[in-house]
C-alpha angles and dihedrals in degrees: 000000000000115000122240117260115267110244108220106162141001125214125135084341140355117296108204136170114233108227093217089061099040090099090062087087129240149215130228109188137168145114122288113287097017098112109272093133093052091051090050090051094049091051093046093049092047094048092048090049091060094046102266117136115226133204121199137162121230104210097163099040094241101108101069091090088074085085092068131057116257121262099222098251112195095251090053094049092044092053092046091052092047090052093046096238131136106243122202130168115258138157129196121227107274138195124187127219128188128181088215095046093233107106097023145003112309116270111209141162131178127257089247093051091051092050133202099282098062092034089057088052093052091048092046092231124177122235095270094048091047088053091055089050089053089053091052091053091048093050089050091050094050093045095049091241114154115224105205109144141010096276089056090053092047090050095051091047090053089047091052091049091050092048096041094118092053093045097048097085093054104033106019128241118345104193123204087226092061093046089049092051091052092048090051089050089054090053090053091048090051090050088056090052092251090133088075089063092058117068144049148344086047118209115264112223092216086074089068091057100060129133126191127239092274092053098254117141118247117245108220110204117197107209098223107163092109095032091055090064086070097052097181091053091046093053091044094052092053094043090050091053093047093047093048089053090052093049100043106038119085122237115271103163112213109345124193087258132005123267088225139353115215120201115201107197120199086020095179088078090067091070101028110123091345115153116246094254091056093046090053093049093047089054090049093051092049090051095048104035093076088071086062089059094256121132118202121203120190117210115197143140098240127035088216087070088075117073114247092242089060097036089061090059095056104096098172117061138183115181119190124189122309127196119230105201100121133042089254090052090050090049089051091053091051091047093050092048093049094051094061124084104253123256112202091212096053132067096211098187092053094043093054091066094043102051117124125226109290092016122112148174106243135191120171127178118264125225091277091055093252121133112252119231109277118262134191114231144145115257119240119256115256119250096219126080117284096205117081120252122263118241089258093051092049090050090052091053090050094049090056094044118123089228095050110141095007097102104010098098118058119231123211111191130171111292141138096313095052094043095048091046089052092049091051091049090048092053091051095046094049094056108123115270123229093283092048092258131107115232118256090247089061091056090049092049090048091053091049091049092050088053091053092047090049090052091049091048090049091053091050093046091048094054120100089260098049109210093346110093117236110263122182118180109104088329116205093356091073094037091222097148106319108255093195098053 
């Protein structure tokens, strides 16, 4: 049964998002303090109400209150009365994630799932250094060495450096300087706490697609106040999630409602300093992921932050006030005005600079998939609590979470680090003794080690990838190693 439209604002008439078109992507733009966060909340609450799971990042720490019903603050009640709507407190089911495991359940992936392309971006590697990282991943793949955490990556890099002479004919020069630069980058990443993002148990994407017993979609809030201080890591985490959704979900076309709606706050960071190949692939994923039933909404201050190739794919738009003090600001106002379907009764360019807090220019897609003429209207007040949760309230939400205990304890199984360490120890222990013979215990240890290596190889061969290690980020689209081969 088709879901009811999601009422977002009310002006001369109701401005509502059609669920069947919510996977056609969207943009929420506007200067700081103009009401973007309220619009995001209203959309998230409405989507959850009709059974659509939502993912959003909380970069300012002011979204956690969505887990509790609103308290009917006077400004909320006054706006509801002015708009002629019946307001009642309500909160969607919420689960919190946190890369650092402090304000939510830990969010992790493995080194192999992240892949060399995004890892090179996080580490700010140059082209030569990124090439050496690619070699390290390839050597690990061919050797059946699982790359799960940072110590695995350090171990394979050291192995590649040690074997550089043997690898040169096949892969080209692997310079100690490049390996050293990557290792230093890993130290810096670890200092930022990025090592907590890499390891097991890795996050299962099915946990983003949950509904509760009453059919409401879970709102997954990524606590990102600390993560946002490392902007490259922040953008990488969100891009990894989006790309994994694209790769793993089956095609569904245009469903009656999305499988998931993904809000990317501070969206300019997605493209900041990204190499051209990554920009192109991001644009491709955004274009194609809607056929997987996933809607992506970019939240940013300036519409110029979004590349034109992506901006043209965003059918649903909410534009809050922009300032026009500089030439770039004025260009942003013109760009925003030109991307809306014209309304003869509204001077869009002038209105953008005159909008009040909580007021927006809105154009959603109609049933035919055509943008409606833009209208100026105040956004509805959210039904959840505006104030953030206390530490005790957040802990209570986590204790009731359906994923409680699933990711909270790290797991460190045998992988590249352990195997390479064992090989090194085996080589040392099998050096000839004084009489030119190895002790019997060495032979026994060698046999035991061979048994362990055989078990590890069997596990790798029995995985869905065979000998090729699972690699997630953008998968076959980026051609970074072919995780599905």
